[in-house]
C-alpha positions, 0 to 999 in steps of 0.5 A, a space after each residue: 849621421 856623422 858628417 864626412 871630414 876630408 883628410 887634411 895634412 894635420 891628420 895622422 895615421 895610427 894603428 890600433 888593435 881592436 877586439 873583434 866584437 868592437 871591430 864588428 860593431 864599427 863595421 856594422 855602424 858604418 854599413 848602417 849609414 851612421 858614419 861615412 867611414 870607419 875613420 869618421 866614426 872613430 873620430 866622432 866617438 873620440 871627440 864626443 867622449 873627450 867633450 863629455 870628459 871636459 864637460 864633466 871636469 868643468 862641472 866638477 871644478 864648479 862644484 868644488 868652487 861652490 863647496 869652497 865658497 859655501 865654507 865662507 860665512 860671508 858668502 853663505 850669508 849672502 846666498 841665504 839672503 838671496 834665497 830669502 828675497 826670491 823665495 816667494 817668487 820661486 814658489 810662485 813660479 814653481 806653483 
């Protein structure tokens, strides 16, 4: 269940238009006890989606940095040495 947040001076009122099926789903989730209010539910879902987006962006940045690093011959040689040095231990650990 989503916790209740108290309305604070930093909270701002907004008006959004939702399709009727989405509004029905919001109301059903609140009735089922998933959240204490429609506001709490929407806030939770937006925060969760935003957190997921930020996590994906960080992962994309790390993948890009790693791909760029692998273009560097010295870095690639270093990584191959690490793989060679720890290969036996990896095989032992993974059975």
